[in-house]
N, C-alpha and C positions, 0 to 999 in steps of 0.2 A: 475544326481541323478534320480533314478527310484522310483515311488510310489509302495509300496508293493501290490502285487496282480494286478498290472496294467502294461500295456506295454507303457504307456504314460510317457514321460520325463517331469520333472519340471524344469523350469528356476530358478536357484538359486538366481537370481536377480529380480524375479517377484515382490517382496515386494517393491523394490525401484521404479519400474515403477509405482506402485500404489500411492506412496506418493509424488514423485517429480513432481510438476506441470510443464506444458509446459512454456517455457520462451517466452514472447512476447515483442518485442521492441515497445516503445511508443514514438511518436514524441511530440514536444512541445505543439502543439494545442490539442492533445489527453490528454496530461498530465494536461493541464489547465482544461479540461472538467472533468477529474477524480477527481481533487482536488475540483472543484466546487460542484460536486455531493456529495462528502464526507462531505464538509462543510455544505451543505444544510441539509443532512441527520442527521449529528451528532450535529450541532450547530444551525441550522435554519437560516443561513446567507449565502450569496454568497461567492464564493472562493476569489473574489476581496476584499470583506469586511474582510474576515478572514485574508488575507495576511496583510492588513493595521493594523488590531488589533494585530496580532502576532508581527509585526515589532515594534509596539508601546509598547509592553510588557504588554498588557491588560490581558493576561491570567495568569500571574505570581501569584501563590497563590490562584487563584479563584477556585470555585467549578467545573467550566468547564475545568479546567486544563488538566485532563486526556483525555477528548474528544478532546481538542485542540492539545494535543501531538500526538494523533492518526492521526489527519488531517495534522499536521506539517510534519509527516513522508513522506507525498506526495509532499512536496515543491520542492525536486530535480527534479520532473517530470514537474513542472509548471513554473519554472523560471531559468534563467542562474545560473551556479554554484556559482559564486561570491556572489550572493544575497541569497543563501539558509539559511545561519545562521543569527541570529539576531545580 
């Protein structure tokens, strides 16, 4: 595809390059750090405390539920697959 009045070609997929982020693989220890930072930022507690409270069902119906759900999305990065769901 050519731009009118220009000799420069446009990449028809350029918009995809701009919106699709680079995929980065994360190991378990980095995942734990990511979850810890998110729990501290959103809920003011450590990642370890968040996991214990999440597993105990403390966020069901609470005002913090939405923030807790956002942090819970990071659980697969921080613990083995079998323990991700409550």
